[in-house]
C-alpha positions in Angstrom: 0.0 0.0 0.0 3.0 2.3 0.6 4.1 1.7 -3.0 0.6 2.2 -4.3 0.4 5.5 -2.5 3.6 6.7 -4.2 2.2 5.7 -7.6 -1.0 7.5 -6.9 0.9 10.6 -5.9 2.9 10.4 -9.2 -0.4 10.3 -11.1 -1.8 13.2 -9.1 -3.4 15.6 -11.5 -4.5 12.9 -14.0 -7.9 11.4 -13.4 -7.7 7.7 -14.0 -10.8 6.8 -11.9 -12.5 5.3 -15.0 -9.6 3.0 -15.9 -11.6 -0.2 -15.8 -13.7 1.1 -18.8 -11.1 3.5 -20.3 -8.9 0.8 -21.8 -5.6 1.7 -23.5 -6.4 5.4 -23.9 -6.5 5.8 -20.1 -3.2 3.9 -19.9 -1.8 6.2 -22.6 -2.9 9.3 -20.7 -1.4 8.1 -17.5 1.9 7.3 -19.1 1.9 10.6 -20.9 1.3 12.3 -17.5 4.3 10.5 -15.9 6.6 11.4 -18.8 5.8 15.0 -18.1 7.1 14.8 -14.5 10.6 16.3 -14.9 10.8 19.0 -12.2 11.7 19.0 -8.6 11.8 15.7 -6.7 10.2 13.9 -9.7 12.7 15.1 -12.3 12.7 11.6 -13.8 9.2 10.6 -13.3 9.5 7.7 -15.7 12.2 5.9 -13.8 10.6 6.6 -10.4 7.3 5.3 -11.5 8.8 2.2 -13.1 10.9 1.4 -10.1 8.0 1.9 -7.7 5.7 -0.2 -9.8 8.2 -3.0 -9.9 8.5 -2.9 -6.1 4.8 -2.7 -5.8 4.4 -5.8 -8.0 6.9 -7.8 -6.0 5.1 -6.9 -2.7 1.7 -7.7 -4.2 2.8 -11.3 -5.2 3.6 -11.9 -1.5 0.2 -10.9 -0.2 -2.1 -11.3 -3.2 -4.5 -13.7 -1.4 -5.2 -11.2 1.4 -8.5 -9.3 1.2 -6.7 -6.0 1.5 -4.7 -6.9 -1.6 -7.6 -8.2 -3.6 -9.4 -4.9 -3.0 -6.8 -3.1 -5.2 -6.0 -5.9 -7.7 -7.5 -4.0 -10.7 -5.6 -0.9 -9.8 -2.4 -3.0 -9.4 -3.0 -4.2 -13.0 -3.5 -0.7 -14.2 -0.2 0.5 -12.7 1.4 -2.5 -14.3 0.0 -1.5 -17.6 1.4 2.1 -17.3 4.8 0.7 -16.3 4.7 -1.7 -19.4 4.2 1.3 -21.7 7.0 3.3 -20.0 9.7 0.6 -19.9 11.5 -0.8 -22.9 12.8 -4.3 -23.1 16.6 -4.3 -23.9 17.0 -8.0 -24.7 14.8 -10.8 -25.7 15.7 -12.6 -22.5 14.6 -9.7 -20.4 11.4 -9.4 -22.4 10.6 -13.1 -21.8 11.2 -12.6 -18.1 9.1 -9.5 -17.9 6.3 -11.2 -19.9 6.4 -14.2 -17.6 6.0 -11.9 -14.6 3.1 -10.0 -16.2 1.4 -13.4 -16.9 1.8 -14.5 -13.4 0.3 -11.3 -12.0 -2.6 -11.5 -14.5 -3.3 -15.1 -13.4 -3.6 -13.8 -9.8 -5.7 -10.8 -10.7 -9.1 -11.5 -12.1 -10.4 -9.2 -14.8 -7.0 -7.5 -15.2 -7.0 -4.5 -17.4 -3.6 -5.4 -18.8 -3.8 -6.9 -22.4 -2.7 -10.4 -23.2 0.6 -9.1 -24.6 2.8 -6.6 -22.8 1.2 -3.2 -23.5 3.3 -0.9 -25.6 2.9 2.6 -26.8 1.4 1.7 -30.2 -1.4 -0.2 -28.6 -2.0 2.5 -26.0 -2.4 5.4 -28.5 -4.2 3.4 -31.1 -1.6 3.2 -33.8 -0.9 0.2 -36.0 2.6 -1.0 -35.3 4.5 0.0 -38.5 7.1 -1.9 -40.3 10.3 -0.1 -39.0 11.2 0.7 -42.6 8.0 2.7 -43.0 8.8 5.8 -41.1 6.9 7.6 -43.8 5.4 11.1 -43.7 1.8 9.8 -43.1 2.9 7.8 -40.1 5.0 10.6 -38.7 2.1 13.0 -39.1 -0.1 10.6 -37.1 2.5 10.6 -34.3 2.9 14.4 -34.4 -0.8 14.9 -33.9 -1.2 12.5 -31.0 -2.9 14.3 -28.0 -0.5 12.6 -25.6 2.5 14.7 -26.6 5.0 13.4 -24.1 4.2 9.8 -25.1 4.6 10.8 -28.7 8.1 11.9 -28.0 8.8 8.7 -26.2 7.4 6.7 -29.2 9.6 8.5 -31.7 12.7 8.2 -29.5 12.2 4.4 -29.3 11.5 4.2 -33.1 14.7 6.2 -33.9 16.8 4.1 -31.5 15.5 1.1 -33.3 16.3 2.6 -36.7 19.9 3.4 -35.6 20.4 -0.2 -34.4 18.8 -1.8 -37.5 20.0 0.4 -40.3 23.3 1.7 -39.0 24.7 -0.9 -36.7 27.5 -1.7 -39.1 28.1 1.8 -40.2 30.5 3.4 -37.7 30.1 7.0 -38.9 26.4 7.1 -39.3 25.8 5.1 -36.1 27.9 7.6 -34.1 26.4 10.6 -35.9 22.7 9.7 -35.3 23.3 8.3 -31.8 24.8 11.6 -30.7 22.2 13.6 -32.5 19.3 11.7 -30.9 21.0 11.9 -27.4 21.5 15.7 -27.9 17.8 16.3 -28.8 16.5 14.1 -25.9 18.8 15.7 -23.4 17.7 19.2 -24.3 14.1 18.1 -24.1 14.6 16.5 -20.6 16.4 19.6 -19.4 13.5 21.7 -20.7 15.8 23.6 -23.1 13.3 23.0 -25.8 9.5 22.5 -25.7 7.6 19.4 -26.7 6.5 20.8 -30.1 10.1 21.6 -31.0 11.5 18.2 -30.0 8.7 16.5 -32.0 9.7 18.5 -35.0 13.4 17.7 -34.6 12.7 14.0 -34.2 10.4 14.0 -37.3 13.2 15.7 -39.3 15.7 13.2 -37.9 13.5 10.3 -39.1 13.6 11.8 -42.6 17.3 12.1 -42.5 17.4 8.4 -41.6 15.5 7.6 -44.7 17.8 9.7 -46.8 21.0 8.2 -45.3 19.7 4.7 -45.7 19.0 5.2 -49.5 22.3 6.9 -50.3 23.9 3.7 -51.7 21.5 3.7 -54.6 22.0 7.4 -55.2 25.8 7.1 -55.1 25.9 3.9 -57.1 27.7 2.0 -54.3 27.1 -1.2 -52.5 26.2 -1.1 -48.8 29.7 -2.1 -47.9 31.2 0.6 -50.1 28.9 3.2 -48.6 30.3 2.5 -45.2 33.8 3.1 -46.3 32.7 6.1 -48.3 31.2 7.6 -45.1 34.5 7.0 -43.2 36.4 8.8 -46.0 33.9 11.7 -46.2 33.7 12.1 -42.4 36.2 15.0 -42.7 34.7 18.0 -44.6 38.2 19.2 -45.7 38.7 15.9 -47.6 35.3 16.2 -49.2 36.2 19.7 -50.4 39.6 18.7 -51.8 38.5 15.5 -53.5 35.7 15.0 -56.0 32.8 12.7 -55.2 33.9 10.3 -57.9 37.4 10.0 -56.3 35.9 9.2 -52.9 33.7 6.5 -54.5 36.7 5.0 -56.3 38.7 4.9 -53.0 35.7 3.3 -51.2 35.4 0.6 -53.9 39.1 -0.2 -53.8 39.2 -0.3 -50.0 36.2 -2.6 -49.9 37.7 -5.0 -52.4 41.2 -5.1 -50.8 40.0 -5.3 -47.2 37.5 -8.1 -48.0 40.3 -10.1 -49.5 42.8 -9.6 -46.7 40.8 -9.7 -43.5 41.2 -12.8 -41.3 38.9 -13.8 -38.4 41.5 -12.8 -35.8 43.0 -9.8 -37.6 42.0 -7.3 -35.0 43.8 -9.2 -32.3 47.1 -9.5 -34.2 49.2 -6.4 -34.4 51.3 -7.6 -37.3 48.2 -8.1 -39.4 46.8 -4.7 -38.3 50.0 -3.1 -39.3 49.9 -4.7 -42.7 46.3 -3.5 -43.3 47.1 -0.1 -42.0 49.9 0.2 -44.6 47.6 -1.1 -47.3 44.9 1.5 -46.5 47.5 4.3 -46.5 48.8 3.2 -49.8 45.4 3.4 -51.4 44.7 6.9 -49.8 48.1 8.2 -51.2 47.3 6.8 -54.6 44.2 9.0 -54.8 45.9 12.0 -53.1 43.8 11.9 -50.0 44.9 15.0 -48.0 48.1 13.9 -46.2 47.3 15.7 -42.9 44.0 13.9 -42.7 45.2 10.4 -43.7 46.0 9.1 -40.2 42.5 9.9 -38.9 41.0 8.4 -42.0 43.0 5.2 -41.7 41.9 4.6 -38.1 38.3 5.2 -39.0 38.5 2.9 -42.0 40.0 0.2 -39.8 37.3 0.7 -37.2 34.8 0.3 -39.9 36.6 -2.8 -41.2 36.5 -4.3 -37.7 32.7 -3.9 -37.5 32.3 -5.6 -40.9 35.1 -8.2 -40.5 33.0 -10.8 -38.7 30.2 -10.9 -41.3 32.8 -11.0 -44.1 34.6 -13.9 -42.4 31.4 -15.8 -42.1 30.5 -15.1 -45.7 
C-alpha cells in the first residue's frame, strides 16, 4: 500500500478513476502524465514510476491472497500497464522474463486491465505497429498529432533508437552521428531547453534524415559495404572539399575489395596483421591523393569500420 500511495501521488493531476472502462487510452494518458514529470523531486518521473511499480508488484505477489490486496487488484493491474508502456525491453531474455512476470500477475488478478501481450505505446495510443522501414510522412504526421505529446516523443525516441540499431549498426560514422544527434535532442528536451512541439519537429526531421541516409547507396551507385567506407572517408569535410565525389567513390570501392580479400577472423587481435592492413589503406589513400594531414585519422576510421564488418565478411 505504501508503494501504491507513491504511484497514486505520481499520477496526481491525472484522473484515471475510470480506468476499468477506459482501456488503453487511459493507460496512454497516465503514461503521458508520468513522462511530463521532470521538475523538482520527480525530475525523472518515468524511472521513479517504473521502479516503484516493480517494487509494488513484488510486494503484491507476496500478499495477493489477502482481502486487502484483492481490493486493489484491478488498480495494481492498471499500474502494471502504465509501467509496461514506460519501460522498454533491452533484450529478448529480459522481455521473456518480464512477460512471464506479467502473466503470473494476470493469473492472480481476475479481470485484469492489462492486455494479453505486454502493453506498448502503439497499442495504447491506437496506432498500428508499423514496419520499422516505413517511417513515412503519413505515419510521422499521425504521431505528431497525438494528443499525448510526451508519449509521442517517447514513441519517436524508441523508433529512432531502433532505426539506428537496425539500419546503421554496421556503419561506424552514421551510427555515431545519429546516436549523438538523438541523445542531444532528448537531453535538451529532458532539461526543458526545448519544448515538446520543438522536440517533436526535430525528431520527425531526424526520421527523414534516416531515410535519406539509408538510401544513399543507390544514389551514389555504391554497394552497402562501399557506402560504409565512403562515409568513413567523407567524415572529414576538408577531404570532401579537396577531392571529387567520384574520387571518394573509387577509394571506397578499392578499400572494400582489398580489405575483403585480406581480413582474417583474428586480424583485429594480431598487431602484425593490423600493421599490414594499415599500410595497405595508407597506400590506397596516397594513390588517390587523399589529404596527407587527414590520412592518419581516415586510416583509423577505415580500420574501425573494417573491424565492425570483418566478422560478417569472415562468415561469408
